[in-house]
N, C-alpha and C positions, 0 to 999 in steps of 0.2 A: 443360515443368519441372515435377517433381513435388517439394512443401517438408513435411515433418515437422517439428511443432512435440511438444513433450514438456512437457505443463502445459496444464491448462486453467483456470486464473483470470483477472484478465483479459486480462493480457498475452497471453498463448495466445490466447484465445479472440478479441482483436480484434485480431489480426496476421492469422490462420483469416480471419475471415472479409473482412478489407481484401485480402487476395491471392486469395480467392474468388472476389470481384468483381470483379476484375483477370485471369476466367479461368484463373489456378493452380490448377493442382490442389493441395487437402492434406489433410494427415490426421493428426488431432491426441489426444492419446495423452492418457490424463486417470488416476491413478492412484485416483480417488475415483468420485464420484456426485453427481448433482444431486439436488434442491439441497438446501445445506445453508451452517450457516453458520458464519462464519472472525470471527476475535479481528480486530477493524480500529473506527476510528472512526467509518465509514458516512457520511463526508465528502467530498464532489466539489467543488474548485474548479470553476467557469465559464469555466475555459481549457478545458476539456474536455470540453464541452454541445455545441459543434456538432460533433467527432469521433461524441457517441454519436449525434444525429440523421445523421450519412454511415450511420452500422453501422444501425441500423434500431431503434432502441432505442424503443419503445413508449409517449412520456410521455405518453401519454393516457390510457392504460389506467393511472394509479398517481396517487394523489394528491400527488404530492413537492412537501416544503416550500421555499419558496427560501431563502436563510440568506444574513442585509444585516447582516449585525451583529456583533461580536465585545469580547465579556468576556472579562477576566484576573484574579485572585482570588489571592491568597496568604493562607497555613497564619497569618501576622498579622493577620489582616483587609482587609489593604488588598483592594482594587479598583478597576478603572479599565476604562475602553469606548471601541470607537471602531467609526463605520460600516468594510463589509470594501468597498475598490474596486472591487474583480471579484462578490464572492459566490459563491458554490456552493448546492447544495441537497443533501438528506437524503435516501437511498437504502440498502436494509440491504444486504447482499450475501447472504443467503439468493436476494432479487430479482433484485439485477444481475447473479451470474454464470448463476442458471437462465435467466433474460430471452438474456443472451448466448446461452450453449447454440444456446437455439434461432432463433435468427439463426441461427446458424453450421450448424445441421441445415435449415437452409428456403434455404439459397442453395449446400448441396449441398458442407459442410465433411463427410468422414468423419469420426464421432470413437468411439473405442472407452473408452469409458468403464472402470474397474477395472481398468484396463490398465497397468501399471509399465514404462517404457522398463530395461532391465539395463543392454545396455551399449551404445555407439556406435562405430562404425569407417570406417575408408574403404580403399575397393577401387579408384585410378582416381580417375574422381571421382564415383564411387556412394560415398553415403554408405550404411551399415549397422543396424541398429538388433535387436537382441533383446532379446524383451520376458522379463519374467520367468517364464511360463509355454513358454519357447523358440519362440512362431511371432516372423517373420522377416519385417523390409521392408525396403523400398528409397527411399531419395529421393535429388534431385541439391543438396540441404541440410538442414540439422537447428536448429533454431532452439528454443530451452532457454527455456522458462519452467518449471521446476520449483520458483522458490521462493526462501527463505532457505538454505533445509538441503538435501544432496542430494551421492552420492556425486559427482557430475557436476563438483563446486567444493574447493573449501579456502577456508579462511579467507586473507584477503592478509596478516593479520600473524597472528603468535599472539597469540592474545588474552587475555588474564587471564579467568579462568574468572569470580573474585571478579568484575568489573566485565559478567556477562553479562547478557539483561533480563528479565523476564518479563511478559507483555499479559494485561490481564481483562478480559473484556467482558462486559455485560449491555444485556438490556433491560427500562425500567421502565416505572409508571406516573408523569408528570409535569409540575407547570403553569411550564414552561420558554416563553415565547414563541418560536412558530414560526419566529421568523425571526431564531431570535439564539443563536449558536455559542456556550460558553460553554468554557474551561479553568482548572480548579484548584490550583493547584500545593499539594502537600502536602509535607515532610522525604524528601525522595531520589526525588520521579515530579511528575507530575500525571497529571489524568485530565481528557477532554474532556467532554461532554454537548452534543449537539443529536439532534430530531427528525427519524424517518426517516419511509416513505409509511403506513406502516398507521397515526400517529398518536402511535405509545408514544417513546418516547422512546433511543439507544443511550448508555450510561455506558460508559466505556474505558478504563482506567488503563495506566498502565509503571514500574515501578517496577523495582529492581535484583533481581535472583533471592534473593542475601544477605540483604535488608532482610524477604522475605516467609523464608526460614529461621531467622530469628531467630523464627520464630511458630510454627518448626518444622512449618509449611506451612499455618497454619491461617490461610483466607484471611477468613473471617469476622471474627478478632480482632486480628488488620493491621490490617480493612479500620477497622473500632470504636476499634481505637489511633491509627493515622497517620493514615489519611485522614479522620477527622472532627477532627482539631486543626483544618482548614480550617473556619468557622460555614457556610460558604454553600455547601459541598460536603458539610456534615456532614447538610443536611435533605434529599439527596436517597437515603443511604443508607438511609434507612429507609424509600423508597417500595415502592410492591408491586412483584417482579418477575415479567415474564413472559415471561423464558428466563432458563435456572438458565445461570450464569457460562461459559463459554467462552475454557481460556489455550491459550499458547502463550508454549513461552520458550528459554533456551538462545538469543539471538540477540545478533546486534552489530551495527553500523552503519558503513555504507562500503560499498567495488566491492571487489568478488568477485574471484578469482582462481581462475579458472576450469583446473579435470586435464584436461578432453578439449578439445583442440585441434581435432574437429570439426562444436563446436557454437558457435550466435551464444546468446549468451545476454541475455534482455531481463527486465524488469521488475525480482522482487525478487534476480532470481535473478545482475542485473548488480548489483545497489549496491541495498542498502537505506536507508531514509531515517528517520530519526525520524519518528512522529508529529506530533511537535511542529508542523510545515510543517501539518499536514493534507492533505500532497500526494499521497503513496504510489499513492493510488492512479491522481492522475492524470499521475504517473509512468508507471505501468504504460502506460494508455494513450500517450501522449506516444512510449514506446519502440514499442508495437507500427509508430503509424502510420510515426514514424523507418523503421524497418527493413521497411517494407514498402514503402516511398519507395526506397530502398536495393538491395534487392532487383527490383524493377524495371530501375533503373538498370544493373543486374550479372545479366542473365538469364542470358550467356552457361559454360557451363563454364572456360572460359578466365579469366571474370575473378571466380572465387572469392577467390583472393589480394587483389584490388581489392576488393570484400564487405569482408572479414573486416576487412581495415585501414582502412575509411571507418566501417564499425562501432565499433572500436575506437576510434576517433578522439571517434565520440559517446560513448562509457560515460566513453575519459577525460578529455572534453573538459566540453562540458554536461550530463552528468549528476554528472559527478565534482565539478563548481560548487555544485549544487543541493544533494546531501548534505552537502557541505561548511558549507554555510548551515545545514540544517535542522540539525547538528552546531552551532556555535556560538549557534546560538539557543534550543537545547535545553540547554545547558551554564552558558548565565545565565542558570533557572531553576533548575538542579540546583545554582548556588551555596548553599551553605547564611551565611554569612555576615549574619548581623543587619543590620547597617549597613547595607551592599551591597545588598538586597533589599529594605530599606523604602526607600534612595533612590530604586532603582531605581522601584519602585511609586510611590511619590508623582511619579515623573516623569512614568511613566504617565497618572498620574491628572489632574493638572493640566496639563502639556505633550500633550495629546492626537494631536499628529502626530507626535509619538512613539514612538506604539502605532502611529500608524497606517501608518506606516515601516516599522515591524517588521513588520507582518502583507501589504507591500508584497512585501518581500524573498522570502517563505515561497511567491509567487506567478510563474508562467513567463505566458507569451505564449499568444495562444490557438492551441492546436493544430493546425492546417491546413495 
């Protein structure tokens, strides 16, 4: 059996490693190269730790902070804090993706970097892949881990362009406790900050594209006028940046409708969750684990229809449920009614259990 994987992010690399460890031939096609920075909050829930150990991630080579506490602040000046039940860890995508890439190579995955798959068709039970430079490949199965935007998918709905989001990430110097992750709200968005393995801090924020367009695309002006309204966030904006900003834009949250029936989507290609939950990376790992289990249970050519149906049940069931929860939590922070926000933050401040319950809803069971 041979599996082709389009996309070499967390979901694609993890699936490739898991399948290769089971003796399945794997070819992985990545349009970019390694290592690289990506817009990401760079916080991983400990629900993923066991899977990373199974993949062979070299934890002993990194000084990875263990994050045990969460703090939420509001631009009106309110603040609330709670322990994180399961906790998490901070690691940059620059290090994480590169290490998984090295593990994939060491396990015998055939990786083609700087290679874009342009077309996937079917010939009987075989899948045919054509790259942008007209190379042809055959596989028994094709998995799509090509991220949020691809010609292989289309939006599940016709979203309002005015509701599209933009994400911005920096690495900065700061004095935040290593075991604390913070989320700071501002008008029309929120910003997360936590330590990563270098001892620096990932500062990553999300807002609607239109908010930045109102400042003619000037991120610095937007940050100084809008983000700086939050007094807790303001003190981080003047900290030295050790990495210039990385941005991504024109994205939406929800399950993705697929345009190609010959591809099994996973990770962000299947559905994109709001980063407020801090679990986008964990969902990528879980998607890889779940799909690898399904592939092992449906190896025979005549079982491909059953495999597709089982995978669709996971996407429409578990994944859709997690994304729906994430959208609900994000919408709580996006509501700009002053009275509502004051009552919400006061509740979190004086009833810590309420904030703890909110964080628990964002986390899944251990990936096993």
